[in-house]
N, C-alpha and C positions, 0 to 999 in steps of 0.2 A: 504494500500500500504506500502511495506517495504521501509525504509530509509536506505541509505548506512551506513556502520559502522562508517565512519568518517564524522563529520559535515563539510559542505562546506560554506564558507563565500559568501554572495551575491556579484555579480559582480558590480564594480563601473563604468563600461563602459556605454556609452550611445548608441552605435550601431544604425543601421538603423532598421526600423520596419520590413523590409524584413529579415534581418539577425536574428532578435529576433524571428520571426515566424519560420524560418528554425530550429533554436536552440530548440524551443519548440517542434517541430515535432520530432526531433532527440531524445530529452530527453524522450518524451512520448513513442516512439518506443523502446528505451532502457529499460524503466521501464516495458513495456509489455513483452519484451523478458525475462527480469529478473523474472517476475512472472511466465511465462510459464516454465522457467528452474527450478524454485523452485518446481512447481507442478510435473514436470517429475521426479525430484530427490526425492521428498518426497514420491511418490508412488512407486518408484523403488529402494529405498535406502537399504531396509532390505531384502536381499535374492534374488534379481533378479526379474524383472517384477513387477507385482502387488502382488506377493505371500506374504501373511502375513500382508498386509496393507489394511485397509479400511478407507474410507473417512467419515467425520462427517457431517450430515445434508446436504449432497450434495455438500459440499465445499471441493474441492481437496486440498486446502491449510491447511485443518485441518484433521489430520490423527490419527489413532490408529494402533499401531504395535501389532500383535498377539504374545502371548507367544511363545518363540523359535525364534522370529524374532526381538527381542528388543536389540538394541545396548547397551553395558555397558556404563553408564555415567562416564566420566573421573573424577578422584579425583582432588580437588583443595582446596587451602586455600588462605585467603586474609584478608584485613582489611575492616570493615564495614564503612559506612558513618559517624558513630559516634565514630570511632576509636577503636572498639573492634576487636579482632582476631576471625576468624571463619574458620572452616574446614568443608568441605562438608561431610566428613566421619562421622561427628557427627549426620548426618541426616539418616544414614543407618537404615533400619527397618521401615522407615516412607514413606508415599507417599508425594512427594515434587513437588510443582508447582514452576518451575524455569523460571523467566521472564528476558529476555535480553532487556535492555532499555537505554535511555539517555534523559536528560532533554531537549536537543536540537532537539529531535525527535518529530515531530508533531503527527504522529500516536500514539506514546506512550502516549501523553496527552489525545488522544481520548479514549484510552482503560483503563486509570488509574482508573477511578471510577468503571469500571466493575471488574477489578482485586481486588480492595478494597472490593467490595460487595461480591465477591465469597470467598475471604479470611475470611470475617466476618462470612459467613455461614458455611464454612468447617473447619476452624481452631479448633473450639470447639470439632469436632469429630476426631481430630488427624491428619489432613492434614496440612503439613507445607508449608509456602510460603517464597520464597527467591528471591531477585533480583540480577542481575549482571548489574551494572551501567557502560556502555561502553563509553570510551573516553570522560569523563566528568570532570567537576571540582566539588570538594566536596561542595562548597557553592551553586552552581546551583542545584546539585542533592538534597541537603537537602531542598532547597526552593521548589523544585518540590514535594518531599515527603510530606512536610508540607501542600502545597497547595491542594494536592489531597488526603490527609488523608491516606497515605500509612504507615501502622503501622508495617509491617514486615521488617526485615533487608535487606539491599542490600550490596553486596561486590563491591568495586571499581575495575574496570578493565581498567585502563587508557591506556594500550598498546594493548588491545584486546587479551591478552595471554589466558585468560580463554575461551573467545569466540572462538578462533581458535582451542583450544583443543576439544571443542564440535562440531565444524564444521567438524572435522575428523570423527564424528559419524553420524551427521544429517546435512542437507543442510542449515545451518544458513547463509543467504546472507545479512542480515541487521537487523535493529531493527524496530519494536518489533518482537521478537520471543518468544514463550512460550512453554516450555517443561513440560511434566508430567513424573516424575520418580517414578517407582514402589518401593515396599518395599525391593526388592532385589538389588536396585541400577541400574536398567535398564530403558532406555528411552521407555516409553510405549505409549506416545502420543505427538503430537506437533501441534502447530498452527503457521504457517509461515505468519506473518502479524498481523493486528489488531485483537485481540481476542474478541469474543462475549461471553456473558453470557451463551447462549444456547450451544455453541461449547465446552466451557471449562467444564461446568457441565456435559455434555454428556460424555466427555473423563473421567472425574473423576468417573462417575457412572460405567464405564466399568473397570477402573483400581482399584478402591477401593473394 
């Protein structure tokens, strides 16, 4: 399940059980509507209808865009969690797995070990991995990376500026979202929500 781009603090109110139940139902319905919207956008984003878009392993939230239907990934630059400067243009000519995440995002924790495992397998063959840390603090993000053995760099995106630029190309509605960018700099695949090993490796097999 996707988490909204901004973390929300837990409510301090005590409310009645009935009010809490209504709020739970509303939130669940909103979450379901969000997922359905993402699925519709993901399968219709590139070129109208389902043209040029195929799903992965029967999951409509994991898609591959055919050549000629791939949106160009926007350029960006920023500061990594360790204080280095990074430009996305430096990755041109490489296949890049770009993961949008935050330490405050529970689904991001659920997929972190999967991303680390896929990175360990594919980085030696020339696939680059890069994170975009959304609306986070550096201390929390570094602790997350250390805890889940994330060895690849992440760029800080405290105001969601990078995320919004990519949202103009593909329907990023929250974290986590994982994109696969081909060697020409075009977005060739995406997983909207928690990524699985099977989905990500299937996309990489098609893109590489």
